[in-house]
C-alpha positions, 0 to 999 in steps of 0.5 A, spaced: 234 655 330 234 652 337 233 644 338 226 644 340 224 648 334 227 643 329 224 637 333 217 641 333 218 642 325 220 635 324 214 632 328 209 636 324 212 635 317 212 627 319 205 628 321 203 631 315 207 626 311 203 621 314 196 624 313 198 625 306 200 618 305 194 615 308 189 620 304 192 617 297 191 610 300 184 612 302 183 614 295 185 607 292 181 603 297 175 607 296 174 605 289 172 598 292 166 600 296 161 599 291 158 592 291 152 591 287 145 594 286 138 591 286 131 593 287 132 594 294 138 599 293 145 600 292 150 596 296 157 598 299 162 594 303 166 597 308 173 599 306 180 601 309 179 608 306 174 608 313 180 608 317 185 611 313 181 617 313 179 618 320 187 617 322 189 622 316 184 627 319 187 626 326 194 627 324 193 633 320 189 636 326 195 634 331 200 637 326 197 644 326 196 643 334 203 642 335 206 648 332 201 652 335 202 650 342 210 651 341 209 658 338 205 660 343 202 667 340 204 668 333 203 676 333 206 677 340 213 679 336 215 683 330 212 689 327 205 690 327 205 689 319 209 683 320 205 680 326 199 681 322 201 677 316 204 672 321 197 671 324 193 671 318 198 665 315 196 661 322 189 663 321 189 660 314 193 654 316 187 652 321 182 653 316 186 649 311 187 643 316 180 643 319 177 643 312 181 637 310 179 634 316 172 635 315 173 632 308 177 626 310 171 624 315 166 625 310 170 621 305 171 616 311 163 616 312 162 614 305 166 608 306 163 605 312 159 600 308 151 599 308 145 600 303 144 607 300 138 609 295 138 611 288 140 618 285 136 621 279 140 623 273 137 627 268 138 624 261 141 628 255 135 629 250 137 626 243 143 622 245 142 618 251 134 617 250 132 612 245 125 616 244 129 623 243 126 626 249 128 628 256 128 623 262 131 621 269 136 615 270 136 612 277 144 610 279 148 609 285 151 615 288 158 613 289 164 618 292 167 622 286 174 621 285 179 625 288 176 627 295 181 624 299 187 627 294 184 634 295 184 633 302 191 631 302 193 637 298 189 642 303 192 639 309 199 639 306 198 646 305 195 648 312 201 645 315 206 648 311 203 655 313 203 653 320 210 651 320 212 658 316 209 662 321 212 658 327 219 659 324 218 666 322 216 668 329 222 664 332 227 667 328 225 674 330 225 672 337 232 670 336 234 676 332 232 680 338 234 677 344 242 678 342 241 685 340 238 686 347 244 683 350 249 686 347 246 693 348 246 691 356 253 689 355 255 696 352 253 700 357 259 704 361 260 701 368 258 706 373 264 711 375 265 711 383 267 718 385 270 720 392 266 722 398 266 730 399 265 732 406 259 736 408 259 744 407 259 745 414 265 741 416 269 744 410 268 751 412 269 750 420 276 747 418 278 753 413 275 757 419 280 754 424 286 754 420 287 762 421 286 762 428 291 756 430 296 760 426 295 766 429 295 763 436 302 760 434 
């Protein structure tokens, strides 16, 4: 591959790895968001997951944007079937990364701190209820585990798809360019033919030759 393509792939991979690392770090920090609950509601503190989630979302979008800008157009080269497959891979990459970015930002917003309300959860009859009947418990709504991890995995898959489509398009262009050059080099050189005299001049010379011989 070209040096520029190697740099693009390395930069996109580095951005993706940083996003994944920040996503796992945010998963660790988000467990410290809940503080306490009282009659006024549930109290949460701001954690480092807020910054980690926002930066991870930006890095994921930056990685796929870099690859897309470097590729130009995924469907411009190759056969129709191969171009459609490459375009589908690029579309999947964008959908995956955008979904991951939205999840990162959602998790980050849940770690901004503040006070929240209670969530009603239905009791299971007989086991959780002393009276044996149903009912509701009011609990604090915490961010479920695995939100940032799932966003990290989704972002990694999307960036991998974008890099795959970019490398495939670049390989096709590199294979096509030398073929055209060889074909042009193998064309035979033009042949130079001597100029022929006009028909009138040739006939005149032929006609004068017998006349000159006769007079001699």
